[in-house]
NUDO-427900 format. One record per residue (C-alpha): residue in three letters; x, y, z. Coordinates in steps of 0.1 Angstrom, whole numbers, padded with zeros to 4 digits. Example, Ala and Ser with C-alpha at 12.3 -4.5 7.8 and 13.67 -1.06 7.14 Angstrom:
2
[rec ALA, [0123, -0045, 0078]]
[rec SER, [0137, -0011, 0071]]
END
This chain:
252
[rec MET, [0673, 1281, 1053]]
[rec LEU, [0702, 1303, 1044]]
[rec GLU, [0715, 1311, 1010]]
[rec VAL, [0743, 1335, 0999]]
[rec LEU, [0743, 1359, 0970]]
[rec THR, [0773, 1380, 0958]]
[rec VAL, [0767, 1415, 0947]]
[rec SER, [0790, 1444, 0938]]
[rec ILE, [0787, 1478, 0956]]
[rec PHE, [0813, 1506, 0958]]
[rec ASN, [0836, 1485, 0935]]
[rec GLN, [0837, 1457, 0960]]
[rec GLU, [0821, 1422, 0960]]
[rec ARG, [0799, 1418, 0990]]
[rec LYS, [0779, 1389, 1004]]
[rec VAL, [0741, 1392, 1009]]
[rec ARG, [0729, 1365, 1033]]
[rec ILE, [0694, 1353, 1025]]
[rec TYR, [0670, 1337, 1049]]
[rec LEU, [0641, 1318, 1034]]
[rec PRO, [0612, 1304, 1054]]
[rec GLU, [0611, 1267, 1061]]
[rec ASP, [0583, 1261, 1037]]
[rec TYR, [0597, 1283, 1009]]
[rec TYR, [0605, 1255, 0984]]
[rec SER, [0574, 1235, 0992]]
[rec SER, [0549, 1263, 0989]]
[rec HIS, [0537, 1288, 0963]]
[rec LYS, [0534, 1317, 0987]]
[rec ARG, [0549, 1351, 0983]]
[rec TYR, [0568, 1367, 1012]]
[rec PRO, [0576, 1402, 1025]]
[rec VAL, [0614, 1410, 1025]]
[rec LEU, [0633, 1425, 1054]]
[rec TYR, [0666, 1442, 1044]]
[rec MET, [0693, 1444, 1071]]
[rec HIS, [0728, 1457, 1074]]
[rec ASP, [0759, 1444, 1091]]
[rec GLY, [0751, 1410, 1075]]
[rec GLN, [0780, 1392, 1092]]
[rec ASN, [0763, 1396, 1125]]
[rec VAL, [0727, 1388, 1116]]
[rec PHE, [0727, 1350, 1115]]
[rec GLY, [0754, 1325, 1127]]
[rec ALA, [0783, 1336, 1148]]
[rec GLU, [0810, 1319, 1126]]
[rec GLU, [0818, 1351, 1107]]
[rec ALA, [0803, 1376, 1132]]
[rec ILE, [0824, 1406, 1139]]
[rec GLY, [0831, 1405, 1176]]
[rec GLY, [0820, 1368, 1178]]
[rec VAL, [0784, 1374, 1187]]
[rec SER, [0754, 1374, 1162]]
[rec LEU, [0717, 1380, 1165]]
[rec ASP, [0710, 1344, 1156]]
[rec LEU, [0680, 1358, 1137]]
[rec HIS, [0674, 1325, 1118]]
[rec LYS, [0667, 1307, 1151]]
[rec HIS, [0640, 1331, 1161]]
[rec LEU, [0624, 1330, 1126]]
[rec ASP, [0625, 1292, 1125]]
[rec GLN, [0609, 1289, 1160]]
[rec SER, [0581, 1312, 1151]]
[rec LYS, [0577, 1297, 1116]]
[rec SER, [0577, 1333, 1102]]
[rec ASP, [0567, 1341, 1067]]
[rec LEU, [0595, 1365, 1061]]
[rec ILE, [0625, 1366, 1037]]
[rec VAL, [0655, 1384, 1051]]
[rec ALA, [0683, 1399, 1030]]
[rec ALA, [0713, 1408, 1052]]
[rec ILE, [0740, 1428, 1034]]
[rec ASP, [0776, 1424, 1047]]
[rec GLN, [0793, 1455, 1060]]
[rec ASN, [0826, 1468, 1045]]
[rec THR, [0852, 1461, 1073]]
[rec GLU, [0880, 1482, 1057]]
[rec GLY, [0890, 1513, 1078]]
[rec GLU, [0860, 1537, 1083]]
[rec GLU, [0840, 1524, 1053]]
[rec ARG, [0812, 1512, 1075]]
[rec ILE, [0808, 1548, 1088]]
[rec ASN, [0811, 1562, 1053]]
[rec GLU, [0785, 1538, 1038]]
[rec TYR, [0759, 1540, 1066]]
[rec CYS, [0761, 1578, 1071]]
[rec PRO, [0742, 1598, 1044]]
[rec TRP, [0760, 1630, 1053]]
[rec LYS, [0794, 1640, 1068]]
[rec GLN, [0797, 1643, 1105]]
[rec GLY, [0779, 1674, 1120]]
[rec ASP, [0783, 1695, 1151]]
[rec PHE, [0763, 1673, 1175]]
[rec SER, [0786, 1643, 1165]]
[rec GLU, [0816, 1664, 1174]]
[rec LEU, [0801, 1672, 1207]]
[rec LEU, [0793, 1636, 1215]]
[rec LEU, [0826, 1621, 1202]]
[rec GLY, [0849, 1650, 1212]]
[rec TYR, [0866, 1652, 1179]]
[rec LYS, [0859, 1663, 1143]]
[rec SER, [0857, 1635, 1116]]
[rec GLY, [0854, 1638, 1079]]
[rec SER, [0837, 1604, 1077]]
[rec GLY, [0803, 1597, 1061]]
[rec GLY, [0785, 1607, 1030]]
[rec LYS, [0780, 1575, 1010]]
[rec GLY, [0747, 1565, 1027]]
[rec SER, [0725, 1580, 1000]]
[rec GLU, [0743, 1559, 0974]]
[rec TYR, [0741, 1528, 0996]]
[rec ALA, [0703, 1533, 1000]]
[rec ASP, [0699, 1537, 0963]]
[rec PHE, [0718, 1505, 0957]]
[rec ILE, [0693, 1486, 0979]]
[rec VAL, [0663, 1501, 0961]]
[rec TYR, [0675, 1501, 0925]]
[rec GLU, [0699, 1471, 0924]]
[rec LEU, [0694, 1447, 0953]]
[rec LYS, [0657, 1448, 0955]]
[rec PRO, [0651, 1440, 0918]]
[rec LEU, [0676, 1412, 0921]]
[rec ILE, [0658, 1397, 0952]]
[rec ASP, [0624, 1402, 0936]]
[rec GLY, [0635, 1385, 0904]]
[rec LYS, [0651, 1355, 0922]]
[rec TYR, [0626, 1348, 0949]]
[rec ARG, [0588, 1348, 0954]]
[rec THR, [0585, 1382, 0971]]
[rec MET, [0556, 1405, 0978]]
[rec THR, [0572, 1433, 0958]]
[rec ASP, [0553, 1461, 0976]]
[rec GLU, [0559, 1447, 1011]]
[rec ASN, [0595, 1457, 1020]]
[rec TYR, [0610, 1464, 1054]]
[rec MET, [0644, 1476, 1067]]
[rec ALA, [0661, 1472, 1101]]
[rec GLY, [0695, 1482, 1114]]
[rec ILE, [0716, 1486, 1145]]
[rec SER, [0736, 1517, 1155]]
[rec LEU, [0747, 1533, 1122]]
[rec GLY, [0725, 1507, 1105]]
[rec GLY, [0696, 1523, 1124]]
[rec LEU, [0705, 1557, 1111]]
[rec LEU, [0707, 1544, 1076]]
[rec SER, [0674, 1525, 1079]]
[rec VAL, [0654, 1556, 1091]]
[rec TYR, [0671, 1576, 1063]]
[rec ALA, [0660, 1551, 1037]]
[rec GLY, [0625, 1550, 1051]]
[rec CYS, [0622, 1587, 1048]]
[rec LYS, [0638, 1589, 1014]]
[rec TYR, [0617, 1560, 1000]]
[rec PRO, [0585, 1560, 1019]]
[rec ASP, [0567, 1543, 0990]]
[rec VAL, [0592, 1514, 0991]]
[rec PHE, [0596, 1505, 1028]]
[rec LYS, [0564, 1499, 1049]]
[rec LYS, [0582, 1493, 1082]]
[rec ILE, [0615, 1505, 1096]]
[rec ALA, [0633, 1495, 1128]]
[rec GLY, [0664, 1511, 1143]]
[rec MET, [0680, 1496, 1174]]
[rec SER, [0703, 1519, 1194]]
[rec SER, [0704, 1541, 1163]]
[rec ALA, [0736, 1563, 1160]]
[rec PHE, [0717, 1593, 1147]]
[rec TYR, [0742, 1615, 1164]]
[rec ARG, [0766, 1611, 1135]]
[rec ASN, [0742, 1630, 1112]]
[rec GLN, [0719, 1645, 1139]]
[rec GLU, [0711, 1678, 1123]]
[rec GLU, [0704, 1664, 1088]]
[rec ILE, [0684, 1634, 1099]]
[rec GLU, [0662, 1656, 1122]]
[rec LYS, [0655, 1679, 1092]]
[rec LEU, [0646, 1649, 1070]]
[rec ALA, [0625, 1632, 1097]]
[rec GLY, [0606, 1664, 1103]]
[rec SER, [0597, 1669, 1067]]
[rec THR, [0586, 1633, 1057]]
[rec PRO, [0550, 1628, 1067]]
[rec SER, [0542, 1597, 1046]]
[rec VAL, [0567, 1573, 1062]]
[rec GLY, [0553, 1539, 1073]]
[rec GLU, [0555, 1524, 1107]]
[rec ILE, [0588, 1530, 1126]]
[rec TYR, [0602, 1512, 1157]]
[rec LEU, [0630, 1527, 1176]]
[rec ASP, [0647, 1516, 1208]]
[rec CYS, [0676, 1530, 1228]]
[rec GLY, [0694, 1521, 1261]]
[rec THR, [0701, 1545, 1289]]
[rec ALA, [0737, 1533, 1292]]
[rec GLU, [0748, 1531, 1255]]
[rec ALA, [0783, 1543, 1265]]
[rec VAL, [0783, 1521, 1297]]
[rec GLU, [0800, 1543, 1324]]
[rec ASN, [0803, 1575, 1304]]
[rec ASN, [0771, 1591, 1315]]
[rec LYS, [0775, 1622, 1294]]
[rec ILE, [0777, 1603, 1261]]
[rec SER, [0749, 1580, 1272]]
[rec GLU, [0727, 1609, 1279]]
[rec LEU, [0735, 1626, 1246]]
[rec PHE, [0729, 1593, 1227]]
[rec LEU, [0695, 1590, 1242]]
[rec GLU, [0688, 1627, 1236]]
[rec SER, [0696, 1622, 1199]]
[rec ASN, [0671, 1593, 1196]]
[rec LYS, [0644, 1612, 1214]]
[rec ALA, [0649, 1642, 1191]]
[rec VAL, [0645, 1621, 1160]]
[rec TYR, [0615, 1603, 1175]]
[rec GLU, [0598, 1637, 1182]]
[rec ARG, [0605, 1649, 1147]]
[rec LEU, [0590, 1618, 1131]]
[rec LYS, [0560, 1619, 1155]]
[rec GLY, [0555, 1656, 1147]]
[rec SER, [0554, 1650, 1110]]
[rec GLY, [0526, 1625, 1115]]
[rec CYS, [0545, 1592, 1114]]
[rec GLU, [0534, 1561, 1133]]
[rec VAL, [0565, 1558, 1155]]
[rec GLU, [0574, 1541, 1187]]
[rec LEU, [0604, 1547, 1209]]
[rec ARG, [0613, 1521, 1236]]
[rec ILE, [0638, 1532, 1262]]
[rec ILE, [0656, 1503, 1277]]
[rec GLU, [0668, 1510, 1312]]
[rec GLY, [0705, 1501, 1318]]
[rec ALA, [0710, 1487, 1282]]
[rec GLY, [0744, 1492, 1267]]
[rec HIS, [0757, 1492, 1231]]
[rec ASN, [0768, 1456, 1223]]
[rec TYR, [0755, 1425, 1205]]
[rec MET, [0747, 1406, 1236]]
[rec VAL, [0722, 1433, 1244]]
[rec PHE, [0709, 1436, 1208]]
[rec LYS, [0705, 1398, 1207]]
[rec GLU, [0682, 1399, 1237]]
[rec ARG, [0660, 1426, 1221]]
[rec ILE, [0657, 1411, 1186]]
[rec PRO, [0626, 1390, 1193]]
[rec GLY, [0607, 1422, 1201]]
[rec VAL, [0618, 1438, 1169]]
[rec LEU, [0606, 1407, 1149]]
[rec GLU, [0572, 1410, 1166]]
[rec PHE, [0570, 1445, 1152]]
[rec PHE, [0576, 1433, 1116]]
[rec LEU, [0554, 1402, 1119]]
[rec ASP, [0525, 1419, 1136]]
END
């Protein structure tokens, strides 16, 4: 079952798409909550950017999963997705990978605060949630933001997943944070070997950036896994194939 809430963030009204388990209204159970980004692409393809979604609801329905999902729509204006999902401005590694200097980013901390201090209380107040069992997952920049939120709020988020995480945008800062946050819960990361398709240099740097964050997290004592997907690129057809494995991580 899908419901839609409207929230206000960064002076903009935004949809939050809510998945409820099939038995939600016929039971008295409480459920963990998975917070996700790029909400337009999480469930049906009707509003999906690029026309392909994860079809997450279908996987959850088939497995009869006891999980509430709150998927927050992205801001599609200009570079606002980059601004909102990056906690810091672009660093040197990002310039090396992209080949240019960008002033984007810096709103990610405020975005994470919104989820913890505004959205989570709203969800907990409206639905029967397990208030201390919260997860977060994201793709690309959403993966960067999810790992950041897990490190910033280790007492809030028990499990974090980042698929093809675009850590490179804030490489230096996310490595520092990952290396100094020993109490983070379980973390799942994956990354393809062909994220930039035929551009081998960028693909290698992208994978290198993920390995570096993984090593920092592991070195600080986190329970973290990194799956390297041979030949996988950076698109929703590929992400859609991998989402069942991510769900297994959250439902284990």
